[in-house]
PQR file of N, CA, C, O and H, with PARSE charges and radii, in Angstrom:
ATOM      1  N   MET A   1     156.077 205.581 118.929 -0.4000 1.5000
ATOM      2  CA  MET A   1     156.345 204.243 118.490 -0.0000 2.0000
ATOM      3  C   MET A   1     156.606 203.391 119.738  0.5500 1.7000
ATOM      4  O   MET A   1     157.064 203.900 120.762 -0.5500 1.4000
ATOM      5  N   PHE A   2     156.315 202.114 119.642 -0.4000 1.5000
ATOM      6  CA  PHE A   2     156.525 201.244 120.794 -0.0000 2.0000
ATOM      7  C   PHE A   2     156.982 199.866 120.332  0.5500 1.7000
ATOM      8  O   PHE A   2     156.861 199.510 119.160 -0.5500 1.4000
ATOM      9  H   PHE A   2     155.943 201.701 118.810  0.4000 1.0000
ATOM     10  N   ILE A   3     157.506 199.103 121.280 -0.4000 1.5000
ATOM     11  CA  ILE A   3     157.858 197.707 121.064 -0.0000 2.0000
ATOM     12  C   ILE A   3     157.207 196.935 122.203  0.5500 1.7000
ATOM     13  O   ILE A   3     157.202 197.391 123.346 -0.5500 1.4000
ATOM     14  H   ILE A   3     157.604 199.392 122.232  0.4000 1.0000
ATOM     15  N   SER A   4     156.667 195.782 121.894 -0.4000 1.5000
ATOM     16  CA  SER A   4     155.992 195.001 122.931 -0.0000 2.0000
ATOM     17  C   SER A   4     156.700 193.666 123.120  0.5500 1.7000
ATOM     18  O   SER A   4     157.250 193.088 122.183 -0.5500 1.4000
ATOM     19  H   SER A   4     156.671 195.412 120.965  0.4000 1.0000
ATOM     20  N   PHE A   5     156.668 193.202 124.355 -0.4000 1.5000
ATOM     21  CA  PHE A   5     157.260 191.920 124.728 -0.0000 2.0000
ATOM     22  C   PHE A   5     156.173 191.107 125.425  0.5500 1.7000
ATOM     23  O   PHE A   5     155.606 191.549 126.424 -0.5500 1.4000
ATOM     24  H   PHE A   5     156.221 193.672 125.117  0.4000 1.0000
ATOM     25  N   LEU A   6     155.888 189.931 124.902 -0.4000 1.5000
ATOM     26  CA  LEU A   6     154.843 189.073 125.444 -0.0000 2.0000
ATOM     27  C   LEU A   6     155.474 187.810 126.012  0.5500 1.7000
ATOM     28  O   LEU A   6     156.173 187.088 125.302 -0.5500 1.4000
ATOM     29  H   LEU A   6     156.349 189.571 124.090  0.4000 1.0000
ATOM     30  N   ASP A   7     155.228 187.544 127.284 -0.4000 1.5000
ATOM     31  CA  ASP A   7     155.680 186.312 127.917 -0.0000 2.0000
ATOM     32  C   ASP A   7     154.659 185.240 127.570  0.5500 1.7000
ATOM     33  O   ASP A   7     153.513 185.308 128.015 -0.5500 1.4000
ATOM     34  H   ASP A   7     154.660 188.131 127.861  0.4000 1.0000
ATOM     35  N   SER A   8     155.060 184.256 126.784 -0.4000 1.5000
ATOM     36  CA  SER A   8     154.097 183.262 126.297 -0.0000 2.0000
ATOM     37  C   SER A   8     153.596 182.336 127.398  0.5500 1.7000
ATOM     38  O   SER A   8     152.514 181.765 127.261 -0.5500 1.4000
ATOM     39  H   SER A   8     155.991 184.201 126.423  0.4000 1.0000
ATOM     40  N   SER A   9     154.335 182.170 128.469 -0.4000 1.5000
ATOM     41  CA  SER A   9     153.866 181.281 129.529 -0.0000 2.0000
ATOM     42  C   SER A   9     152.829 181.956 130.426  0.5500 1.7000
ATOM     43  O   SER A   9     151.863 181.314 130.838 -0.5500 1.4000
ATOM     44  H   SER A   9     155.214 182.634 128.581  0.4000 1.0000
ATOM     45  N   THR A  10     153.015 183.230 130.732 -0.4000 1.5000
ATOM     46  CA  THR A  10     152.073 183.935 131.612 -0.0000 2.0000
ATOM     47  C   THR A  10     151.133 184.859 130.856  0.5500 1.7000
ATOM     48  O   THR A  10     150.157 185.347 131.426 -0.5500 1.4000
ATOM     49  H   THR A  10     153.800 183.751 130.397  0.4000 1.0000
ATOM     50  N   ARG A  11     151.413 185.107 129.580 -0.4000 1.5000
ATOM     51  CA  ARG A  11     150.661 186.026 128.730 -0.0000 2.0000
ATOM     52  C   ARG A  11     150.749 187.468 129.231  0.5500 1.7000
ATOM     53  O   ARG A  11     149.878 188.288 128.939 -0.5500 1.4000
ATOM     54  H   ARG A  11     152.206 184.711 129.117  0.4000 1.0000
ATOM     55  N   TYR A  12     151.811 187.773 129.988 -0.4000 1.5000
ATOM     56  CA  TYR A  12     152.033 189.125 130.490 -0.0000 2.0000
ATOM     57  C   TYR A  12     152.681 189.950 129.385  0.5500 1.7000
ATOM     58  O   TYR A  12     153.652 189.512 128.768 -0.5500 1.4000
ATOM     59  H   TYR A  12     152.519 187.107 130.225  0.4000 1.0000
ATOM     60  N   LEU A  13     152.151 191.135 129.137 -0.4000 1.5000
ATOM     61  CA  LEU A  13     152.626 191.993 128.055 -0.0000 2.0000
ATOM     62  C   LEU A  13     153.324 193.219 128.624  0.5500 1.7000
ATOM     63  O   LEU A  13     152.754 193.955 129.429 -0.5500 1.4000
ATOM     64  H   LEU A  13     151.363 191.491 129.639  0.4000 1.0000
ATOM     65  N   ASP A  14     154.562 193.428 128.197 -0.4000 1.5000
ATOM     66  CA  ASP A  14     155.310 194.638 128.538 -0.0000 2.0000
ATOM     67  C   ASP A  14     155.415 195.485 127.281  0.5500 1.7000
ATOM     68  O   ASP A  14     155.660 194.964 126.193 -0.5500 1.4000
ATOM     69  H   ASP A  14     155.026 192.830 127.543  0.4000 1.0000
ATOM     70  N   ILE A  15     155.230 196.784 127.430 -0.4000 1.5000
ATOM     71  CA  ILE A  15     155.341 197.710 126.307 -0.0000 2.0000
ATOM     72  C   ILE A  15     156.378 198.763 126.654  0.5500 1.7000
ATOM     73  O   ILE A  15     156.361 199.328 127.747 -0.5500 1.4000
ATOM     74  H   ILE A  15     155.030 197.207 128.314  0.4000 1.0000
ATOM     75  N   LYS A  16     157.285 199.023 125.714 -0.4000 1.5000
ATOM     76  CA  LYS A  16     158.342 200.015 125.898 -0.0000 2.0000
ATOM     77  C   LYS A  16     158.227 201.046 124.784  0.5500 1.7000
ATOM     78  O   LYS A  16     158.150 200.694 123.608 -0.5500 1.4000
ATOM     79  H   LYS A  16     157.299 198.564 124.825  0.4000 1.0000
ATOM     80  N   LEU A  17     158.217 202.306 125.155 -0.4000 1.5000
ATOM     81  CA  LEU A  17     158.174 203.374 124.162 -0.0000 2.0000
ATOM     82  C   LEU A  17     159.572 203.619 123.617  0.5500 1.7000
ATOM     83  O   LEU A  17     160.538 203.713 124.374 -0.5500 1.4000
ATOM     84  H   LEU A  17     158.280 202.592 126.111  0.4000 1.0000
ATOM     85  N   ILE A  18     159.669 203.719 122.300 -0.4000 1.5000
ATOM     86  CA  ILE A  18     160.946 204.005 121.640 -0.0000 2.0000
ATOM     87  C   ILE A  18     160.716 205.105 120.609  0.5500 1.7000
ATOM     88  O   ILE A  18     159.613 205.267 120.088 -0.5500 1.4000
ATOM     89  H   ILE A  18     158.884 203.642 121.685  0.4000 1.0000
ATOM     90  N   LYS A  19     161.773 205.854 120.326 -0.4000 1.5000
ATOM     91  CA  LYS A  19     161.662 206.926 119.325 -0.0000 2.0000
ATOM     92  C   LYS A  19     161.959 206.436 117.917  0.5500 1.7000
ATOM     93  O   LYS A  19     161.361 206.903 116.948 -0.5500 1.4000
ATOM     94  H   LYS A  19     162.669 205.722 120.749  0.4000 1.0000
ATOM     95  N   HIS A  20     162.899 205.480 117.810 -0.4000 1.5000
ATOM     96  CA  HIS A  20     163.330 204.973 116.511 -0.0000 2.0000
ATOM     97  C   HIS A  20     163.385 203.445 116.552  0.5500 1.7000
ATOM     98  O   HIS A  20     163.598 202.860 117.614 -0.5500 1.4000
ATOM     99  H   HIS A  20     163.385 205.100 118.597  0.4000 1.0000
ATOM    100  N   LYS A  21     163.198 202.813 115.428 -0.4000 1.5000
ATOM    101  CA  LYS A  21     163.269 201.361 115.370 -0.0000 2.0000
ATOM    102  C   LYS A  21     164.665 200.846 115.692  0.5500 1.7000
ATOM    103  O   LYS A  21     164.822 199.689 116.081 -0.5500 1.4000
ATOM    104  H   LYS A  21     163.025 203.288 114.565  0.4000 1.0000
ATOM    105  N   SER A  22     165.661 201.675 115.538 -0.4000 1.5000
ATOM    106  CA  SER A  22     167.021 201.267 115.861 -0.0000 2.0000
ATOM    107  C   SER A  22     167.215 201.052 117.364  0.5500 1.7000
ATOM    108  O   SER A  22     168.220 200.472 117.774 -0.5500 1.4000
ATOM    109  H   SER A  22     165.534 202.615 115.222  0.4000 1.0000
ATOM    110  N   GLU A  23     166.272 201.509 118.188 -0.4000 1.5000
ATOM    111  CA  GLU A  23     166.349 201.325 119.631 -0.0000 2.0000
ATOM    112  C   GLU A  23     165.755 199.988 120.078  0.5500 1.7000
ATOM    113  O   GLU A  23     165.699 199.713 121.276 -0.5500 1.4000
ATOM    114  H   GLU A  23     165.456 201.980 117.854  0.4000 1.0000
ATOM    115  N   ALA A  24     165.316 199.162 119.143 -0.4000 1.5000
ATOM    116  CA  ALA A  24     164.664 197.893 119.485 -0.0000 2.0000
ATOM    117  C   ALA A  24     165.617 196.945 120.209  0.5500 1.7000
ATOM    118  O   ALA A  24     165.219 196.303 121.181 -0.5500 1.4000
ATOM    119  H   ALA A  24     165.362 199.386 118.169  0.4000 1.0000
ATOM    120  N   LEU A  25     166.854 196.845 119.760 -0.4000 1.5000
ATOM    121  CA  LEU A  25     167.806 195.946 120.405 -0.0000 2.0000
ATOM    122  C   LEU A  25     168.094 196.391 121.833  0.5500 1.7000
ATOM    123  O   LEU A  25     168.164 195.557 122.736 -0.5500 1.4000
ATOM    124  H   LEU A  25     167.178 197.367 118.970  0.4000 1.0000
ATOM    125  N   THR A  26     168.260 197.677 122.046 -0.4000 1.5000
ATOM    126  CA  THR A  26     168.487 198.201 123.395 -0.0000 2.0000
ATOM    127  C   THR A  26     167.291 197.909 124.293  0.5500 1.7000
ATOM    128  O   THR A  26     167.460 197.535 125.453 -0.5500 1.4000
ATOM    129  H   THR A  26     168.203 198.355 121.313  0.4000 1.0000
ATOM    130  N   ALA A  27     166.093 198.079 123.764 -0.4000 1.5000
ATOM    131  CA  ALA A  27     164.887 197.795 124.540 -0.0000 2.0000
ATOM    132  C   ALA A  27     164.812 196.312 124.891  0.5500 1.7000
ATOM    133  O   ALA A  27     164.410 195.960 126.000 -0.5500 1.4000
ATOM    134  H   ALA A  27     165.955 198.383 122.821  0.4000 1.0000
ATOM    135  N   PHE A  28     165.196 195.437 123.954 -0.4000 1.5000
ATOM    136  CA  PHE A  28     165.189 194.005 124.240 -0.0000 2.0000
ATOM    137  C   PHE A  28     166.219 193.656 125.308  0.5500 1.7000
ATOM    138  O   PHE A  28     165.944 192.839 126.187 -0.5500 1.4000
ATOM    139  H   PHE A  28     165.522 195.724 123.054  0.4000 1.0000
ATOM    140  N   LYS A  29     167.393 194.260 125.243 -0.4000 1.5000
ATOM    141  CA  LYS A  29     168.419 193.997 126.258 -0.0000 2.0000
ATOM    142  C   LYS A  29     167.938 194.420 127.644  0.5500 1.7000
ATOM    143  O   LYS A  29     168.197 193.727 128.627 -0.5500 1.4000
ATOM    144  H   LYS A  29     167.617 194.923 124.529  0.4000 1.0000
ATOM    145  N   GLU A  30     167.241 195.551 127.728 -0.4000 1.5000
ATOM    146  CA  GLU A  30     166.695 196.012 129.008 -0.0000 2.0000
ATOM    147  C   GLU A  30     165.627 195.048 129.512  0.5500 1.7000
ATOM    148  O   GLU A  30     165.589 194.728 130.700 -0.5500 1.4000
ATOM    149  H   GLU A  30     167.030 196.114 126.929  0.4000 1.0000
ATOM    150  N   TYR A  31     164.765 194.587 128.621 -0.4000 1.5000
ATOM    151  CA  TYR A  31     163.718 193.631 128.993 -0.0000 2.0000
ATOM    152  C   TYR A  31     164.342 192.320 129.477  0.5500 1.7000
ATOM    153  O   TYR A  31     163.913 191.752 130.481 -0.5500 1.4000
ATOM    154  H   TYR A  31     164.796 194.847 127.655  0.4000 1.0000
ATOM    155  N   LYS A  32     165.354 191.852 128.754 -0.4000 1.5000
ATOM    156  CA  LYS A  32     166.032 190.604 129.119 -0.0000 2.0000
ATOM    157  C   LYS A  32     166.669 190.728 130.501  0.5500 1.7000
ATOM    158  O   LYS A  32     166.549 189.820 131.324 -0.5500 1.4000
ATOM    159  H   LYS A  32     165.702 192.314 127.938  0.4000 1.0000
ATOM    160  N   ALA A  33     167.337 191.834 130.756 -0.4000 1.5000
ATOM    161  CA  ALA A  33     167.961 192.047 132.062 -0.0000 2.0000
ATOM    162  C   ALA A  33     166.914 192.106 133.167  0.5500 1.7000
ATOM    163  O   ALA A  33     167.121 191.556 134.248 -0.5500 1.4000
ATOM    164  H   ALA A  33     167.434 192.572 130.088  0.4000 1.0000
ATOM    165  N   LEU A  34     165.811 192.758 132.907 -0.4000 1.5000
ATOM    166  CA  LEU A  34     164.727 192.859 133.891 -0.0000 2.0000
ATOM    167  C   LEU A  34     164.155 191.484 134.231  0.5500 1.7000
ATOM    168  O   LEU A  34     163.940 191.177 135.404 -0.5500 1.4000
ATOM    169  H   LEU A  34     165.642 193.205 132.029  0.4000 1.0000
ATOM    170  N   LYS A  35     163.908 190.662 133.227 -0.4000 1.5000
ATOM    171  CA  LYS A  35     163.319 189.345 133.451 -0.0000 2.0000
ATOM    172  C   LYS A  35     164.297 188.352 134.071  0.5500 1.7000
ATOM    173  O   LYS A  35     163.908 187.558 134.928 -0.5500 1.4000
ATOM    174  H   LYS A  35     164.082 190.911 132.274  0.4000 1.0000
ATOM    175  N   GLU A  36     165.557 188.385 133.650 -0.4000 1.5000
ATOM    176  CA  GLU A  36     166.513 187.400 134.127 -0.0000 2.0000
ATOM    177  C   GLU A  36     167.128 187.758 135.479  0.5500 1.7000
ATOM    178  O   GLU A  36     167.749 186.902 136.108 -0.5500 1.4000
ATOM    179  H   GLU A  36     165.873 189.030 132.954  0.4000 1.0000
ATOM    180  N   ASN A  37     166.975 188.974 135.931 -0.4000 1.5000
ATOM    181  CA  ASN A  37     167.530 189.378 137.223 -0.0000 2.0000
ATOM    182  C   ASN A  37     166.482 189.460 138.323  0.5500 1.7000
ATOM    183  O   ASN A  37     166.763 189.981 139.402 -0.5500 1.4000
ATOM    184  H   ASN A  37     166.471 189.669 135.420  0.4000 1.0000
ATOM    185  N   ASN A  38     165.286 188.957 138.070 -0.4000 1.5000
ATOM    186  CA  ASN A  38     164.258 188.966 139.110 -0.0000 2.0000
ATOM    187  C   ASN A  38     164.388 187.709 139.975  0.5500 1.7000
ATOM    188  O   ASN A  38     165.114 186.789 139.598 -0.5500 1.4000
ATOM    189  H   ASN A  38     165.058 188.534 137.193  0.4000 1.0000
ATOM    190  N   PRO A  39     163.716 187.645 141.103 -0.5600 1.5000
ATOM    191  CA  PRO A  39     163.844 186.488 141.991  0.2800 2.0000
ATOM    192  C   PRO A  39     163.398 185.152 141.380  0.5500 1.7000
ATOM    193  O   PRO A  39     163.840 184.097 141.832 -0.5500 1.4000
ATOM    194  N   ASN A  40     162.540 185.180 140.371 -0.4000 1.5000
ATOM    195  CA  ASN A  40     162.066 183.934 139.755 -0.0000 2.0000
ATOM    196  C   ASN A  40     163.061 183.324 138.781  0.5500 1.7000
ATOM    197  O   ASN A  40     162.875 182.185 138.350 -0.5500 1.4000
ATOM    198  H   ASN A  40     162.181 186.038 140.003  0.4000 1.0000
ATOM    199  N   LYS A  41     164.112 184.054 138.423 -0.4000 1.5000
ATOM    200  CA  LYS A  41     165.173 183.575 137.532 -0.0000 2.0000
ATOM    201  C   LYS A  41     164.628 183.051 136.201  0.5500 1.7000
ATOM    202  O   LYS A  41     164.973 181.950 135.774 -0.5500 1.4000
ATOM    203  H   LYS A  41     164.263 184.979 138.773  0.4000 1.0000
ATOM    204  N   ILE A  42     163.789 183.834 135.562 -0.4000 1.5000
ATOM    205  CA  ILE A  42     163.230 183.467 134.262 -0.0000 2.0000
ATOM    206  C   ILE A  42     164.313 183.654 133.199  0.5500 1.7000
ATOM    207  O   ILE A  42     164.961 184.700 133.151 -0.5500 1.4000
ATOM    208  H   ILE A  42     163.509 184.729 135.909  0.4000 1.0000
ATOM    209  N   ARG A  43     164.508 182.654 132.357 -0.4000 1.5000
ATOM    210  CA  ARG A  43     165.481 182.741 131.278 -0.0000 2.0000
ATOM    211  C   ARG A  43     164.732 182.787 129.954  0.5500 1.7000
ATOM    212  O   ARG A  43     163.845 181.971 129.705 -0.5500 1.4000
ATOM    213  H   ARG A  43     163.982 181.804 132.397  0.4000 1.0000
ATOM    214  N   ILE A  44     165.090 183.738 129.116 -0.4000 1.5000
ATOM    215  CA  ILE A  44     164.473 183.849 127.794 -0.0000 2.0000
ATOM    216  C   ILE A  44     165.088 182.781 126.899  0.5500 1.7000
ATOM    217  O   ILE A  44     166.305 182.732 126.719 -0.5500 1.4000
ATOM    218  H   ILE A  44     165.811 184.401 129.318  0.4000 1.0000
ATOM    219  N   LYS A  45     164.231 181.924 126.338 -0.4000 1.5000
ATOM    220  CA  LYS A  45     164.702 180.799 125.540 -0.0000 2.0000
ATOM    221  C   LYS A  45     164.490 181.003 124.052  0.5500 1.7000
ATOM    222  O   LYS A  45     165.257 180.498 123.232 -0.5500 1.4000
ATOM    223  H   LYS A  45     163.243 181.964 126.484  0.4000 1.0000
ATOM    224  N   GLU A  46     163.435 181.752 123.700 -0.4000 1.5000
ATOM    225  CA  GLU A  46     163.106 181.925 122.285 -0.0000 2.0000
ATOM    226  C   GLU A  46     162.485 183.293 122.054  0.5500 1.7000
ATOM    227  O   GLU A  46     161.734 183.799 122.889 -0.5500 1.4000
ATOM    228  H   GLU A  46     162.812 182.163 124.365  0.4000 1.0000
ATOM    229  N   VAL A  47     162.808 183.882 120.908 -0.4000 1.5000
ATOM    230  CA  VAL A  47     162.297 185.195 120.534 -0.0000 2.0000
ATOM    231  C   VAL A  47     161.621 185.071 119.176  0.5500 1.7000
ATOM    232  O   VAL A  47     162.180 184.506 118.236 -0.5500 1.4000
ATOM    233  H   VAL A  47     163.418 183.471 120.231  0.4000 1.0000
ATOM    234  N   PHE A  48     160.418 185.604 119.089 -0.4000 1.5000
ATOM    235  CA  PHE A  48     159.704 185.697 117.816 -0.0000 2.0000
ATOM    236  C   PHE A  48     159.576 187.171 117.473  0.5500 1.7000
ATOM    237  O   PHE A  48     159.272 187.990 118.341 -0.5500 1.4000
ATOM    238  H   PHE A  48     159.964 186.063 119.852  0.4000 1.0000
ATOM    239  N   SER A  49     159.801 187.506 116.234 -0.4000 1.5000
ATOM    240  CA  SER A  49     159.604 188.889 115.806 -0.0000 2.0000
ATOM    241  C   SER A  49     159.019 188.897 114.402  0.5500 1.7000
ATOM    242  O   SER A  49     159.077 187.907 113.673 -0.5500 1.4000
ATOM    243  H   SER A  49     160.047 186.840 115.529  0.4000 1.0000
ATOM    244  N   ASP A  50     158.454 190.048 114.047 -0.4000 1.5000
ATOM    245  CA  ASP A  50     157.990 190.171 112.673 -0.0000 2.0000
ATOM    246  C   ASP A  50     159.218 190.324 111.782  0.5500 1.7000
ATOM    247  O   ASP A  50     160.341 190.391 112.280 -0.5500 1.4000
ATOM    248  H   ASP A  50     158.406 190.852 114.639  0.4000 1.0000
ATOM    249  N   SER A  51     159.019 190.378 110.519 -0.4000 1.5000
ATOM    250  CA  SER A  51     160.142 190.409 109.578 -0.0000 2.0000
ATOM    251  C   SER A  51     160.627 191.829 109.301  0.5500 1.7000
ATOM    252  O   SER A  51     160.973 192.150 108.164 -0.5500 1.4000
ATOM    253  H   SER A  51     158.107 190.323 110.113  0.4000 1.0000
ATOM    254  N   ALA A  52     160.655 192.667 110.307 -0.4000 1.5000
ATOM    255  CA  ALA A  52     161.103 194.054 110.131 -0.0000 2.0000
ATOM    256  C   ALA A  52     162.598 194.074 109.856  0.5500 1.7000
ATOM    257  O   ALA A  52     163.399 193.659 110.694 -0.5500 1.4000
ATOM    258  H   ALA A  52     160.373 192.406 111.230  0.4000 1.0000
ATOM    259  N   LYS A  53     162.958 194.546 108.706 -0.4000 1.5000
ATOM    260  CA  LYS A  53     164.359 194.541 108.304 -0.0000 2.0000
ATOM    261  C   LYS A  53     165.201 195.574 109.040  0.5500 1.7000
ATOM    262  O   LYS A  53     166.429 195.535 108.969 -0.5500 1.4000
ATOM    263  H   LYS A  53     162.307 194.883 108.025  0.4000 1.0000
ATOM    264  N   GLU A  54     164.557 196.493 109.742 -0.4000 1.5000
ATOM    265  CA  GLU A  54     165.288 197.555 110.420 -0.0000 2.0000
ATOM    266  C   GLU A  54     166.151 197.026 111.559  0.5500 1.7000
ATOM    267  O   GLU A  54     167.238 197.548 111.801 -0.5500 1.4000
ATOM    268  H   GLU A  54     163.559 196.525 109.799  0.4000 1.0000
ATOM    269  N   TYR A  55     165.683 195.998 112.259 -0.4000 1.5000
ATOM    270  CA  TYR A  55     166.439 195.513 113.402 -0.0000 2.0000
ATOM    271  C   TYR A  55     166.640 194.006 113.406  0.5500 1.7000
ATOM    272  O   TYR A  55     167.171 193.463 114.375 -0.5500 1.4000
ATOM    273  H   TYR A  55     164.799 195.574 112.062  0.4000 1.0000
ATOM    274  N   ILE A  56     166.238 193.330 112.368 -0.4000 1.5000
ATOM    275  CA  ILE A  56     166.294 191.872 112.345 -0.0000 2.0000
ATOM    276  C   ILE A  56     167.734 191.358 112.454  0.5500 1.7000
ATOM    277  O   ILE A  56     167.984 190.367 113.140 -0.5500 1.4000
ATOM    278  H   ILE A  56     165.806 193.771 111.581  0.4000 1.0000
ATOM    279  N   TYR A  57     168.669 192.016 111.791 -0.4000 1.5000
ATOM    280  CA  TYR A  57     170.045 191.536 111.773 -0.0000 2.0000
ATOM    281  C   TYR A  57     170.689 191.657 113.149  0.5500 1.7000
ATOM    282  O   TYR A  57     171.300 190.702 113.629 -0.5500 1.4000
ATOM    283  H   TYR A  57     168.465 192.822 111.234  0.4000 1.0000
ATOM    284  N   SER A  58     170.560 192.815 113.789 -0.4000 1.5000
ATOM    285  CA  SER A  58     171.201 193.013 115.088 -0.0000 2.0000
ATOM    286  C   SER A  58     170.552 192.147 116.163  0.5500 1.7000
ATOM    287  O   SER A  58     171.253 191.593 117.010 -0.5500 1.4000
ATOM    288  H   SER A  58     170.064 193.590 113.399  0.4000 1.0000
ATOM    289  N   LEU A  59     169.235 192.021 116.144 -0.4000 1.5000
ATOM    290  CA  LEU A  59     168.542 191.204 117.133 -0.0000 2.0000
ATOM    291  C   LEU A  59     168.868 189.724 116.936  0.5500 1.7000
ATOM    292  O   LEU A  59     169.076 188.999 117.908 -0.5500 1.4000
ATOM    293  H   LEU A  59     168.665 192.470 115.456  0.4000 1.0000
ATOM    294  N   LYS A  60     168.912 189.284 115.702 -0.4000 1.5000
ATOM    295  CA  LYS A  60     169.228 187.888 115.412 -0.0000 2.0000
ATOM    296  C   LYS A  60     170.639 187.552 115.885  0.5500 1.7000
ATOM    297  O   LYS A  60     170.851 186.503 116.494 -0.5500 1.4000
ATOM    298  H   LYS A  60     168.743 189.874 114.912  0.4000 1.0000
ATOM    299  N   ASN A  61     171.596 188.418 115.615 -0.4000 1.5000
ATOM    300  CA  ASN A  61     172.974 188.171 116.056 -0.0000 2.0000
ATOM    301  C   ASN A  61     173.076 188.160 117.571  0.5500 1.7000
ATOM    302  O   ASN A  61     173.782 187.325 118.137 -0.5500 1.4000
ATOM    303  H   ASN A  61     171.423 189.270 115.120  0.4000 1.0000
ATOM    304  N   TYR A  62     172.383 189.071 118.233 -0.4000 1.5000
ATOM    305  CA  TYR A  62     172.407 189.117 119.694 -0.0000 2.0000
ATOM    306  C   TYR A  62     171.839 187.817 120.272  0.5500 1.7000
ATOM    307  O   TYR A  62     172.386 187.270 121.230 -0.5500 1.4000
ATOM    308  H   TYR A  62     171.810 189.749 117.773  0.4000 1.0000
ATOM    309  N   CYS A  63     170.759 187.333 119.697 -0.4000 1.5000
ATOM    310  CA  CYS A  63     170.152 186.093 120.174 -0.0000 2.0000
ATOM    311  C   CYS A  63     171.100 184.909 119.969  0.5500 1.7000
ATOM    312  O   CYS A  63     171.245 184.071 120.860 -0.5500 1.4000
ATOM    313  H   CYS A  63     170.315 187.778 118.919  0.4000 1.0000
ATOM    314  N   LEU A  64     171.734 184.835 118.823 -0.4000 1.5000
ATOM    315  CA  LEU A  64     172.674 183.746 118.564 -0.0000 2.0000
ATOM    316  C   LEU A  64     173.844 183.772 119.544  0.5500 1.7000
ATOM    317  O   LEU A  64     174.287 182.719 120.004 -0.5500 1.4000
ATOM    318  H   LEU A  64     171.617 185.516 118.099  0.4000 1.0000
ATOM    319  N   GLU A  65     174.344 184.952 119.865 -0.4000 1.5000
ATOM    320  CA  GLU A  65     175.462 185.077 120.800 -0.0000 2.0000
ATOM    321  C   GLU A  65     175.080 184.671 122.218  0.5500 1.7000
ATOM    322  O   GLU A  65     175.939 184.249 122.992 -0.5500 1.4000
ATOM    323  H   GLU A  65     173.985 185.807 119.491  0.4000 1.0000
ATOM    324  N   ASN A  66     173.796 184.794 122.569 -0.4000 1.5000
ATOM    325  CA  ASN A  66     173.349 184.516 123.927 -0.0000 2.0000
ATOM    326  C   ASN A  66     172.561 183.220 124.063  0.5500 1.7000
ATOM    327  O   ASN A  66     171.925 182.995 125.092 -0.5500 1.4000
ATOM    328  H   ASN A  66     173.098 185.137 121.940  0.4000 1.0000
ATOM    329  N   GLY A  67     172.591 182.369 123.050 -0.4000 1.5000
ATOM    330  CA  GLY A  67     171.931 181.073 123.125 -0.0000 2.0000
ATOM    331  C   GLY A  67     170.418 181.131 123.116  0.5500 1.7000
ATOM    332  O   GLY A  67     169.761 180.265 123.694 -0.5500 1.4000
ATOM    333  H   GLY A  67     173.108 182.552 122.213  0.4000 1.0000
ATOM    334  N   ILE A  68     169.858 182.136 122.470 -0.4000 1.5000
ATOM    335  CA  ILE A  68     168.412 182.303 122.373 -0.0000 2.0000
ATOM    336  C   ILE A  68     167.985 181.938 120.957  0.5500 1.7000
ATOM    337  O   ILE A  68     168.593 182.390 119.987 -0.5500 1.4000
ATOM    338  H   ILE A  68     170.392 182.839 122.001  0.4000 1.0000
ATOM    339  N   ILE A  69     166.954 181.130 120.840 -0.4000 1.5000
ATOM    340  CA  ILE A  69     166.439 180.755 119.525 -0.0000 2.0000
ATOM    341  C   ILE A  69     165.683 181.943 118.947  0.5500 1.7000
ATOM    342  O   ILE A  69     164.825 182.522 119.612 -0.5500 1.4000
ATOM    343  H   ILE A  69     166.461 180.763 121.628  0.4000 1.0000
ATOM    344  N   TYR A  70     166.003 182.307 117.704 -0.4000 1.5000
ATOM    345  CA  TYR A  70     165.365 183.452 117.050 -0.0000 2.0000
ATOM    346  C   TYR A  70     164.526 182.957 115.887  0.5500 1.7000
ATOM    347  O   TYR A  70     165.014 182.194 115.053 -0.5500 1.4000
ATOM    348  H   TYR A  70     166.701 181.836 117.164  0.4000 1.0000
ATOM    349  N   SER A  71     163.262 183.381 115.820 -0.4000 1.5000
ATOM    350  CA  SER A  71     162.358 182.996 114.734 -0.0000 2.0000
ATOM    351  C   SER A  71     161.573 184.205 114.263  0.5500 1.7000
ATOM    352  O   SER A  71     161.248 185.101 115.042 -0.5500 1.4000
ATOM    353  H   SER A  71     162.866 184.000 116.498  0.4000 1.0000
ATOM    354  N   ASN A  72     161.275 184.210 112.970 -0.4000 1.5000
ATOM    355  CA  ASN A  72     160.408 185.236 112.394 -0.0000 2.0000
ATOM    356  C   ASN A  72     158.989 184.685 112.306  0.5500 1.7000
ATOM    357  O   ASN A  72     158.790 183.502 112.030 -0.5500 1.4000
ATOM    358  H   ASN A  72     161.538 183.482 112.337  0.4000 1.0000
ATOM    359  N   THR A  73     158.017 185.540 112.540 -0.4000 1.5000
ATOM    360  CA  THR A  73     156.637 185.127 112.322 -0.0000 2.0000
ATOM    361  C   THR A  73     156.313 185.298 110.845  0.5500 1.7000
ATOM    362  O   THR A  73     156.903 186.147 110.176 -0.5500 1.4000
ATOM    363  H   THR A  73     158.179 186.502 112.764  0.4000 1.0000
ATOM    364  N   PRO A  74     155.384 184.503 110.331 -0.5600 1.5000
ATOM    365  CA  PRO A  74     155.016 184.665 108.931  0.2800 2.0000
ATOM    366  C   PRO A  74     154.325 185.999 108.692  0.5500 1.7000
ATOM    367  O   PRO A  74     153.667 186.519 109.593 -0.5500 1.4000
ATOM    368  N   PRO A  75     154.461 186.562 107.498 -0.5600 1.5000
ATOM    369  CA  PRO A  75     153.783 187.833 107.229  0.2800 2.0000
ATOM    370  C   PRO A  75     152.264 187.679 107.277  0.5500 1.7000
ATOM    371  O   PRO A  75     151.724 186.609 106.999 -0.5500 1.4000
ATOM    372  N   TYR A  76     151.600 188.753 107.630 -0.4000 1.5000
ATOM    373  CA  TYR A  76     150.145 188.840 107.670 -0.0000 2.0000
ATOM    374  C   TYR A  76     149.517 187.835 108.636  0.5500 1.7000
ATOM    375  O   TYR A  76     148.463 187.266 108.353 -0.5500 1.4000
ATOM    376  H   TYR A  76     152.039 189.622 107.856  0.4000 1.0000
ATOM    377  N   LEU A  77     150.167 187.627 109.766 -0.4000 1.5000
ATOM    378  CA  LEU A  77     149.611 186.719 110.770 -0.0000 2.0000
ATOM    379  C   LEU A  77     148.833 187.488 111.796  0.5500 1.7000
ATOM    380  O   LEU A  77     148.287 186.897 112.727 -0.5500 1.4000
ATOM    381  H   LEU A  77     151.023 188.089 109.996  0.4000 1.0000
TER
END
């Protein structure tokens, strides 16, 4: 199983292998730390995710706590 992160400005795609969907929040935190601690000082402003109920609650709360706009994509897009 994997989770992908797409930078909408550069269209650069990062893929992280995970064993369980419950690891999605941890993978996002690692991605966020990687992007925000680089020399370019990129700040994540908005997150889009599918409507997966397995991690939507924890990811949404994390985004709200860190000032990141959280949005769901419409189904079947």
